[in-house]
VEXZAZA-542975 format. One record per residue (C-alpha): x, y, z; residue number from 1. Coordinates in nm, 3 decimals, always signed. Layout:
# VEXZAZA-542975
NODE,x,y,z,seq
NODE,X,Y,Z,NUM
...
END
This chain:
# VEXZAZA-542975
NODE,x,y,z,seq
NODE,+2.091,-0.982,-2.634,1
NODE,+2.418,-0.891,-2.486,2
NODE,+2.538,-1.116,-2.195,3
NODE,+2.560,-0.801,-1.973,4
NODE,+2.194,-0.725,-2.031,5
NODE,+1.896,-0.855,-1.836,6
NODE,+1.530,-0.895,-1.921,7
NODE,+1.256,-0.754,-1.704,8
NODE,+1.183,-1.089,-1.560,9
NODE,+1.549,-1.146,-1.473,10
NODE,+1.570,-0.800,-1.309,11
NODE,+1.256,-0.879,-1.108,12
NODE,+1.392,-1.206,-0.996,13
NODE,+1.728,-1.040,-0.888,14
NODE,+1.551,-0.773,-0.696,15
NODE,+1.286,-1.007,-0.547,16
NODE,+0.994,-0.809,-0.678,17
NODE,+0.721,-0.863,-0.941,18
NODE,+0.779,-0.791,-1.316,19
NODE,+0.513,-0.522,-1.303,20
NODE,+0.713,-0.344,-1.032,21
NODE,+1.013,-0.326,-1.266,22
NODE,+0.793,-0.225,-1.558,23
NODE,+0.671,+0.077,-1.355,24
NODE,+1.021,+0.205,-1.299,25
NODE,+1.102,+0.488,-1.541,26
NODE,+1.434,+0.514,-1.714,27
NODE,+1.546,+0.788,-1.470,28
NODE,+1.530,+0.528,-1.186,29
NODE,+1.652,+0.231,-1.372,30
NODE,+1.798,+0.289,-1.720,31
NODE,+1.701,+0.040,-1.991,32
NODE,+1.719,-0.010,-2.369,33
NODE,+1.402,-0.080,-2.551,34
NODE,+1.391,-0.313,-2.847,35
NODE,+1.184,-0.212,-3.162,36
NODE,+0.912,-0.438,-3.027,37
NODE,+0.914,-0.269,-2.688,38
NODE,+1.107,-0.520,-2.483,39
NODE,+1.324,-0.373,-2.209,40
NODE,+1.681,-0.470,-2.164,41
NODE,+1.867,-0.359,-1.846,42
NODE,+2.241,-0.346,-1.795,43
NODE,+2.358,-0.572,-1.525,44
NODE,+2.577,-0.287,-1.378,45
NODE,+2.272,-0.057,-1.355,46
NODE,+2.065,-0.330,-1.177,47
NODE,+2.344,-0.394,-0.928,48
NODE,+2.373,-0.018,-0.866,49
NODE,+2.000,+0.023,-0.818,50
NODE,+2.006,-0.284,-0.589,51
NODE,+2.283,-0.117,-0.383,52
NODE,+2.089,+0.210,-0.366,53
NODE,+2.337,+0.403,-0.562,54
NODE,+2.091,+0.552,-0.808,55
NODE,+1.900,+0.859,-0.697,56
NODE,+1.529,+0.798,-0.589,57
NODE,+1.265,+0.940,-0.818,58
NODE,+1.113,+1.142,-0.527,59
NODE,+1.352,+1.381,-0.348,60
NODE,+1.350,+1.328,+0.014,61
NODE,+1.160,+1.006,+0.007,62
NODE,+1.408,+0.810,+0.218,63
NODE,+1.388,+1.074,+0.490,64
NODE,+1.010,+1.061,+0.489,65
NODE,+1.004,+0.680,+0.513,66
NODE,+1.253,+0.691,+0.801,67
NODE,+1.026,+0.935,+0.974,68
NODE,+0.725,+0.715,+0.928,69
NODE,+0.915,+0.414,+1.057,70
NODE,+1.008,+0.600,+1.362,71
NODE,+0.644,+0.702,+1.430,72
NODE,+0.531,+0.342,+1.384,73
NODE,+0.792,+0.227,+1.630,74
NODE,+0.674,+0.482,+1.885,75
NODE,+0.316,+0.380,+1.834,76
NODE,+0.398,+0.013,+1.874,77
NODE,+0.562,+0.091,+2.208,78
NODE,+0.236,+0.239,+2.343,79
NODE,+0.048,-0.097,+2.305,80
END
């Protein structure tokens, strides 16, 4: 393994999520190289870019929808 590559477990630890969460990400969201036995290896630069939010989300407009939902929740919490 190249020193600039990370395993699924290392990526999960770096992002603070479960390994299964990383496994569910497709290559369009977080590119990886698969070994002949199916193990995934992620480039450190891609992981850092994903972490910084530089890669495009898989669902267009998702960030705007989430922001709208957060705004609604804030309004509803204010009514309590």
